N, C-alpha and C positions, 0 to 999 in steps of 0.2 A: 129176521126175527119176531114173532109175534109178539104180544103183551101177553100172553099166557105163558109163553115159554122165557121170557124176563120177569114173569113173577115166580117162576121156579128158581131162577138164578139168584131172586133176592133171598127168597125162603132159605137158598143154599150157603149164601152169606152169613145171612144172620146165625144162621145155624151153627155153621162153622166158628163163628167165634162168639158163639154163647150168648149173642144179645136178645133180650126179651122186647115185647112190646109194652109200653109205657102208656100213659094217661095223657092228653093233655093238660098243662099246667094253668092254662088261663081259662077262666071261666067268664070273664067280663071285661072290657077296654076300659082303664081308668085314664087319669090326666097326663100327658106327655110326659115324657121326663127332661125334655128339652133339647135331645142330643141322639145321637143313632150312628152306629157304626158297622158299617158294612164291607166286608171281602168282595170284591168283584173282578170279573174280566176286564180288560182296559178296553174302554168304549162303551161300559154298559149302565155307567151311572154317568150323566151329563147336566153339567149344569150352563151351557152356553159358552166355558172356559175354552174347547176347543172350537168350535163354531157357533156363533151368538143363535144360530138358527134351531140348534137340538137342545132343549133344555126341559127337562121331566123332573129337575130337583126343587128350583125357585119356588114353585106354586105348591108342593107339597111344604116345604118350609115357612111359607107364610101363611098357609089355610092349617099346620098342626102347630107352629112352635119347635118342632124337632129340626135340630141343624142337623145336616148328613155330613158325616165325613168318610171317605173312601179311602180303603186299602187297596191298591191292585196286585193284583197274583197272576203269575203268568202260567201256570201249570195246575193242575187238579193236585198233585202232592202239593204244592205248596199251600194252596187253600186247604186241605187236611191239616198240614202242619200250623199254619196260622188259628186255625179253629182248635187244635188241640193245646194250644199255647192259652187262649182263650183272651177276655178282652173285647171280642168284637160280639156285635149282636145279630147280624146276619152275616149269611153268605149266598152268594148265585153258584151253586155247586152243579158242575156237571156230573153225568150218571157216572161216572169211574172215581167219583169222591161222594158220593151223596149215601150209597148203601155202607162206604165205611164208616161217615160220620155217625150214620144212625148205629151201626154197630157198633162202634165205640162210646156208643153213649154221648156225642159230643150236641148233640140237637135235639130238640125236644117235638113233641107231636104236636098239631096244628089243631085247635078249635075251629073249622071251618064254618059253624056258625055266627063266628065273629068275623067273617070275609062275606060281604054281602054278594060281591058279587062272584063267588064261587063258583056259582051255577052258569053263568058265561063262559067259564072253561072250555076248551076243545074236548069232546068227551075222550079222544084218544091219549091226552095228556091228563086228563083229569084223576084217572085211577094208576097212572102210571107204576111198573114195579121200581122205578129208580126213587120213588120218595113214597112207597105205599106198601104196606107189609102188614099183612092181616087185616084190610080194612082200615088200617090207622093211617094216615095223612101227616108225613113228618117235613111237608113242605107246600110252597104253591109255585105252580109252573110260571117259569118268565119268561123265554124265549128258547126257538129251536131251532136247528140249521146245518147244513151239511158241510164237510170238510173237502173243498171244490181245487181241482188243477189251477193254479193259476201260470198264464206264460206270458214272454214278451210278445209281443205281434210283429216285431222288426226282426224279430229271430225268426216266426215259423212263417209270415206271412199270409200267404193264403192258404195255408195245409195247417190249420189247427191241430193241435193233438188230440187222438182218438183213446189213448193208452197212459197208464201211470208208466210204462215202460220209460219212459222221457227221465224219470226221478229216478227209477232202478238199474236200469240197463245202461253199460255205454256203447254210444251211437251218435254219429254224425246229426246234426240237426238242420234245419231245412235252410239256414245260413253258410252251410257247410263247415261249421265248425264244430267239435266236439262238445257234449256237455258237459264232459270232466270238467269239474270247479265251476260248474255256471247252474248248479242245483242245489237247494235246500231241502232241509228234513227236517220234522217236526223233533224238538227237545223234550220229551216226554215217552216215557215206556210203553205209553198205549201207542204209540206209531207202529209197535210188534204188530198190531192188529191190522194197520195199513197193508203191512210186508203178508201178512196172512189172507188179507182178502184179495192182495195179486196173486197169491198162489193157487187159492181156491179156483180162480178163472184159466191159469196158466200151467197148473200141475193136478188137473183133477185126481191124479192117481194118489196123491197123498189124503184124500177122503175128509177134506175141509169142510165142516158146512157150516162154523160158525166162528167168523174171527177171534173172538174171547173166550173160545173155549178148545185148547190146544194140546192134544197127545206130546209126549215127548219129541217123536217123530216129525210132527207138526210143527213142531215151535222149533226144533232145530235145522230144519229146512228156511223158516220166516228170518230165524239170526244169519244165517247163510246169505240169506240173501240182502240181508240190512249190514252186513259185512261187505259184500261187493259196493253197496251203495257208496259205503263208507269213503270207499275210494273217488267219487264221484261229488259229493257234498263239499261244498265250500263254506256252508254255517251250518249249525242246527240252532234252528231259531225258538225261542218262546218268546221274545220279545215283540210284540206287534210293530212297534214304532222301527225297533232296528229292521225288520225284514222290509216295511216300505222304506226305508232308507236304500237299504241294500238294493232294491230293484229298479231305484232311481240312478244308485250310483254307481254300482260295483257289478255293473254287467249280468245280472242275473236271467237266466233263462226260462227257468220253471222250479216250481215249489208246489205242495200242498200247504193251503191257506185258509184261514177264514173267510168269509166274503168283507170282512171288514176293514182288510186291508187292500183288497180290490176295488171296493168301492172307495176309498182316499187316494188312491192312485189314479183312478180313473177322473176321479173329479179335478186331480191336479195335472190332467192333461197327459199322464204316464202312456207309454203304449200296451196297455195290458187287455186282458180279457182272461177269462174263466170255462172250464167245463166241468159236466160228469164224464169221467171217461166209462170205457166198456165195462171197465171192471165193477164199475159201482164205487162207493164212495164211503165212508164212515162220515160219523157226524155226534151231533151233540143237543141234548134236551137239559136244559138247564132250570133248575128249582130254587127258589127263595128259601132259605131255611133258618130254623131261629136259634139260637147256641140256647143250649142248655141253662149255663148262668148267665143271662143276657140282664143285662141292668137298663134295659129301656124294652122291655116287653111290649108297654104300650106304645110308644114310637113305632115299634117294629110290626105290630098288626095294622096300623094308621100305614104305613108303607105300602104292606103286601096286598091291602086293600089297593092302595094307590096305583100298585104295577097293572092291575086287572081295568080298574075303570077311568083312569085317567089318559092323558097323551099318551104316554110313556109305550103303550103296546104299538100302538101306529109308529111313532118316532124313532122309537128305537129299533124298530124292524126296518126302517128306511134306512136310518143311521150305518146300522151294522151288517144288512145285507142278511135280518134273520126273518122268521117268519114268528106271528104273535102268537100266545096261549090262547088268546081269544078271539075265535076267528072273526067276529063281527069287526073287530078294529080295521079288516079288510077293505070294508064297505060303508060305515057308519059315519065317517067325515070326522071323527073325533082328532086325526089330525094329518100326515101328510102321505098316509098310506091311501093306495087305490087296489082294486082285483089286478090289475096290471102289473103293480111291482109285488103283490102277492104270490103270483106266477109265477114271474121271474126268480125271485128269490127262493124258489122251490115247495109253496106251498102244498103243490100237486104231487109231491115226490116222497112223502112221510114215508111210504112204504119202500122205497130203494134206498135210503138211509140206513146203515145198520148203526147203532148209537152207542155212544162209549158208556162201557159197563166194567164193574170189576172182576177179572176171572178169577176162578175159585178153584181149588183142587176137584171137588166133588162137582162134576158137572153132565151133560146129559150123555156122556160116553162111559159114564161109570161112576162109583165112588174112587176118589183119588187118583181119577184117570188121568187129570188136565195141570196143566202147569199154573200155579198159583200165584197172585198177582206179586209177593215180594221177589219172587225170581223175575220175574219182566222188570221190575226195576235194578236189581244187581245186576242183570246179564245186559242190557239197555246201556247202563253206567258202562261196563266193559267194551260193548261195540261201538260207542261214541270214543271210549280211549284207545280203541283201534286191536282189541282182544277178539 
C-alpha cells in the first residue's frame, strides 16, 4: 500500500467521523512541569529495570527534571480507551489507533518547529498518513517493524516454515505432531488483516488487494479462516511477557509475534527463530502523540525531541527488534545499533510490510463497500468466543 493510498484512507477516516484539522497548541517550549505520563507498548520506555544495558529514560529525567511514568498497553484498542479516559500526556500509537485518536479529538497537532531533529526523520515516515492529515502532523514517528512468524527450532529442525499456514491450517509439523494446541494468535481485531493477507495469496479469486479494505464476501472468508484457526489456538496473546513464558514452558510451536519477544527468548537461550513468510507480513509504524488536554506539554515536547536525538532510536531498535525513524541511528554510533542489525531488523523491507491502519466503510472499492472497524471488533470477539 503506497503512502498516497494511505493518505486517501486517512482522509476517508476523518471525513467519516466528521473530524477537522486543528492548529498546533504550542508555539514555544517553557519550563518543564516535572512529570510526564506515557501510554506505551511493552518494552518501549526502558530505564534499565528490565536490563540495565537498556536505559533511555534516566538521561532524559536528569537533563529535564521531567520524571517519566509509563502505563503499558497491550493492544491498540486499549491505547485508544486510555487516551479517551484522559490523564495521560503521550501515547506511542500504531496506525490502527492513531487516526482514531485524531478523528476523536484526543490528540493535538504537533508544532514541528519546536522539534529540532524533525528534519532527521526518515522521509518515508515524516509525512506518513497515519499521523499527517492535510499537511498537519499529529505526532512524531517513533519506530516501526514487522509482525513476524516465530517458531520453535526444535519443532521445525532444519526445515523452517515458509508460510503462515502453520498457524492457520491444521497439519503435522516436522516433529511428527499436529500443530493443534501448539500455536497462538494475536488477541486484537487487527488480526483479521493477517487472515485477509493469507487469503490474498492462497485464494486470489476473492480479489483482496488490501487486507484492511474488505468487502463483505472477503471479510466473511477471513472470518471463516479465523474460525478454523480457533480450533488450533492454545492462547490468544496480547501480553508480550505471557507469550514469552508460553514459548519457554508450554510447548508452543509457532505464532505471529513482535521481534521484541523473539529477541528476549533468543537472549535467554530458547530455541527460537523468526521468518518473513511467503505471504508477507503486516506491521506497525508507531507515532508519539500528544493528548489534547496534556498537563505536561513542555515535558512532552522535550521527550519528543529526546526520542529523535538521543540513544533511544538506536537502543530501542536493538532491544525491540524495530527500525528507527531516524535512519542515521543505524550508522552514527549514538548507541548499540549497527547497519547489520538494521538490515536484520528489516530496514530494507519497508515496502514489504502492510502497516496497520483503521478499516473504514468508504474505501477504494467504493463508498460504503468495506466492513468498518467497529464490526471487526465485535466479530473478532465472537471468533475468540467460538461463534
